[in-house]
C-alpha positions in Angstrom: 32.0 -60.8 -36.6 31.6 -56.8 -37.0 28.0 -56.5 -38.1 25.5 -54.5 -35.4 23.4 -56.3 -32.9 20.8 -56.5 -34.9 22.1 -57.0 -38.5 24.8 -59.5 -37.8 22.2 -62.0 -37.6 20.4 -61.6 -40.3 23.5 -61.1 -43.0 24.6 -65.0 -42.7 24.6 -66.7 -46.3 21.4 -68.3 -45.6 19.9 -65.2 -43.9 20.6 -63.0 -46.7 18.5 -65.5 -49.0 15.7 -65.9 -46.6 15.3 -62.3 -45.8 15.3 -61.1 -49.5 12.1 -63.7 -49.7 10.4 -61.9 -47.1 10.7 -58.4 -47.7 10.0 -59.4 -51.5 6.8 -60.3 -50.2 6.2 -57.8 -47.4 7.6 -55.1 -49.0 8.2 -55.0 -52.9 8.9 -51.4 -53.2 11.4 -51.1 -50.4 14.5 -52.0 -52.2 13.5 -49.7 -55.3 12.5 -46.4 -53.4 14.8 -46.8 -50.4 12.0 -46.4 -48.3 9.4 -49.0 -46.8 6.3 -49.1 -48.6 4.9 -52.1 -46.9 1.4 -51.7 -44.6 2.1 -50.2 -41.4 2.0 -53.1 -38.4 0.0 -52.4 -35.4 1.6 -53.8 -32.5 0.5 -53.6 -29.2 2.0 -52.5 -25.9 1.1 -52.0 -22.7 -0.5 -49.0 -21.5 1.9 -45.9 -21.2 1.8 -45.4 -17.4 1.9 -41.9 -15.8 5.4 -40.0 -16.3 5.5 -41.2 -12.6 4.4 -44.2 -11.1 4.3 -46.6 -7.5 5.3 -50.1 -8.7 6.3 -53.1 -7.1 9.8 -54.3 -8.5 10.0 -58.0 -7.6 13.2 -58.8 -9.6 16.9 -57.3 -9.4 17.4 -53.8 -10.7 19.8 -53.1 -13.7 22.7 -51.7 -12.1 23.5 -49.5 -15.3 25.4 -46.5 -13.7 28.0 -49.6 -12.1 28.5 -50.4 -15.3 29.1 -46.9 -16.6 31.6 -45.7 -14.2 33.5 -49.2 -14.6 33.7 -48.4 -18.1 35.0 -45.1 -17.4 37.4 -46.5 -15.3 38.7 -48.2 -18.0 40.6 -44.9 -19.0 44.4 -44.8 -17.9 46.1 -41.5 -19.1 45.9 -41.5 -22.9 45.4 -45.2 -22.6 42.5 -47.9 -22.0 42.8 -50.4 -19.7 41.6 -53.5 -22.1 41.3 -55.8 -19.3 38.8 -53.6 -17.5 37.0 -53.1 -21.0 36.4 -56.5 -21.6 34.9 -57.2 -18.2 32.7 -53.9 -17.9 31.7 -54.6 -21.4 30.7 -57.8 -20.5 28.6 -57.2 -17.5 26.8 -54.5 -20.0 25.8 -56.8 -22.5 24.4 -59.1 -19.9 22.5 -56.2 -18.6 21.0 -55.2 -22.4 19.7 -58.7 -22.7 17.5 -58.0 -20.1 15.9 -55.3 -22.8 14.1 -58.7 -24.7 14.9 -60.9 -26.9 15.5 -58.9 -30.0 19.1 -58.0 -28.5 19.8 -62.0 -28.1 22.0 -62.9 -31.3 23.3 -59.5 -31.6 25.1 -59.7 -28.3 26.1 -63.1 -29.1 27.9 -61.4 -32.0 29.3 -58.7 -29.5 30.7 -61.2 -27.1 32.5 -63.6 -29.7 34.3 -59.8 -30.5 35.2 -59.3 -26.7 36.6 -62.9 -26.4 38.8 -62.6 -29.0 40.0 -59.4 -27.4 40.7 -61.0 -24.1 42.2 -64.2 -25.8 44.6 -62.1 -28.1 48.2 -62.6 -27.1 47.2 -65.2 -24.0 45.4 -62.2 -22.1 48.9 -61.2 -21.3 48.4 -57.3 -22.9 46.4 -55.2 -20.7 47.3 -51.8 -22.8 45.3 -51.1 -25.9 48.0 -49.1 -27.4 50.7 -51.9 -26.7 47.9 -54.1 -28.4 47.4 -52.4 -31.0 51.4 -52.1 -31.5 51.5 -55.7 -31.9 48.8 -55.8 -34.2 50.5 -53.4 -36.9 53.6 -55.9 -36.1 51.9 -59.1 -37.0 50.7 -57.6 -40.2 47.0 -56.5 -39.0 47.0 -53.3 -40.9 45.3 -53.3 -44.7 48.0 -51.4 -47.0 44.6 -48.9 -47.4 44.4 -48.2 -43.4 41.8 -50.2 -41.3 42.1 -53.6 -39.4 43.0 -56.7 -41.5 39.5 -59.5 -41.2 39.3 -61.8 -38.3 42.3 -59.7 -36.2 42.1 -58.7 -32.8 42.5 -54.9 -34.1 38.9 -55.6 -35.9 37.1 -57.1 -33.1 38.3 -54.2 -30.7 36.8 -52.0 -33.3 33.5 -53.6 -34.1 33.2 -53.7 -29.7 33.3 -50.4 -29.6 31.0 -49.6 -32.4 28.4 -51.9 -30.9 28.7 -49.8 -27.7 28.8 -46.7 -29.2 25.6 -47.6 -31.0 23.8 -48.0 -27.6 25.2 -44.6 -26.5 23.5 -43.1 -28.9 20.2 -45.3 -28.4 20.4 -43.8 -24.9 21.3 -40.2 -25.7 17.9 -39.9 -28.0 16.1 -40.9 -25.3 17.4 -38.6 -22.7 16.9 -35.6 -25.5 13.6 -36.3 -26.6 12.1 -39.0 -25.6 12.4 -41.0 -28.4 10.9 -44.7 -28.4 13.2 -47.2 -28.3 12.7 -48.6 -32.3 12.7 -44.9 -33.3 16.1 -44.6 -30.8 17.5 -47.6 -32.4 17.4 -46.5 -36.0 18.5 -43.2 -35.2 21.5 -44.5 -33.4 22.3 -46.6 -36.2 22.4 -44.0 -38.9 25.2 -42.5 -36.4 27.0 -45.4 -35.9 26.8 -48.7 -38.0 25.0 -47.3 -41.1 28.2 -46.0 -42.9 29.8 -49.5 -42.8 26.8 -51.4 -44.3 25.5 -51.3 -47.9 22.1 -50.7 -48.6 21.0 -54.0 -48.3 22.5 -53.8 -44.6 20.8 -50.9 -43.7 17.4 -52.1 -44.6 17.9 -55.5 -42.7 18.6 -53.6 -39.8 15.4 -51.4 -40.4 13.3 -54.4 -40.5 14.8 -56.1 -37.4 14.5 -52.5 -35.2 10.7 -53.2 -35.2 11.1 -55.9 -32.8 12.3 -53.6 -30.5 9.5 -53.1 -27.4 8.5 -50.1 -25.7 10.6 -48.2 -23.4 8.0 -48.8 -20.2 8.5 -52.7 -21.6 12.0 -52.1 -20.7 11.5 -50.2 -17.5 9.4 -53.2 -16.2 12.5 -55.7 -17.4 15.1 -53.4 -15.6 13.7 -51.3 -13.4 15.9 -48.4 -14.9 14.4 -45.3 -14.4 13.0 -46.7 -10.8 14.0 -45.3 -7.2 12.4 -46.4 -4.0 9.8 -48.2 -5.8 8.6 -44.9 -8.2 9.4 -45.2 -11.3 9.6 -42.1 -13.7 10.6 -40.9 -17.6 13.0 -38.2 -16.2 15.0 -40.7 -13.7 15.5 -43.5 -17.0 16.4 -39.9 -18.8 18.8 -39.2 -15.8 20.3 -42.6 -15.9 20.8 -42.4 -19.8 22.4 -39.2 -19.6 24.9 -40.0 -16.7 25.6 -43.5 -19.0 26.5 -41.3 -22.0 28.7 -38.6 -19.8 30.5 -41.7 -18.4 31.0 -43.9 -21.8 31.2 -41.1 -24.4 34.9 -40.4 -23.2 35.9 -44.0 -23.7 34.8 -44.6 -27.1 36.8 -41.6 -28.5 39.8 -42.6 -27.0 39.6 -46.4 -28.2 38.5 -44.6 -31.9 41.7 -42.0 -31.8 44.1 -44.9 -30.6 42.6 -47.2 -33.3 43.4 -43.7 -35.5 46.7 -43.2 -34.6 48.0 -46.5 -35.5 46.0 -47.1 -38.8 43.9 -49.8 -37.6 40.5 -47.6 -37.8 38.2 -48.3 -40.8 38.8 -45.6 -43.1 34.9 -44.7 -43.1 34.9 -43.6 -39.8 34.8 -40.0 -39.3 
């Protein structure tokens, strides 16, 4: 599956019908205008704490920095180590699940892509470059460019694009303290939106409303908290470092797929 972590579960055939009915009732002008014209919904979040608070951390802390360093270590010269990438991204998905139930079905979709990559060629190939060469020889390249459906190259591509969505979400918070729903929508515009039609983009925007506040995420993961002290700047700092470590991996993977004609033509 290639859809994003929010969109994928909504766009199965049966779910399309249900979602169409839901949106027709809740927002009759949405698809005509391209703008959500429904009445705003009121969501109650816990009161926003001060920028820095002393808090009790009863459960384990999400080690986002460790995961980012493991992803950065996937780079091998001008290549990418696929085994390391699958392992580090799988751990990242486990961390993302702690953000809330709104991620669960999308994380499942991302894991399916990783399993397809891990199982390709019996798991014998570590080099992304070598894997893509094999994919071309197996006929996985479309005549107009891009990976064929259900190919390993396709799974690898969408795995990377899903990861890039979170890079953009974290970037938005670190730059301007955007709320999680807003950062999700902006990150989507810069990553997944170009691959979806109007209906898919609308479905994503509806699904993104289920994202909680960053304060709730911080309570669940303890991101931005050090020695019992939590702060907005601490959270932004962790996200900035994640972006710095992971962005080069995403760029290298994109260039490798492009160089073998196995990247979606809509990718800039």
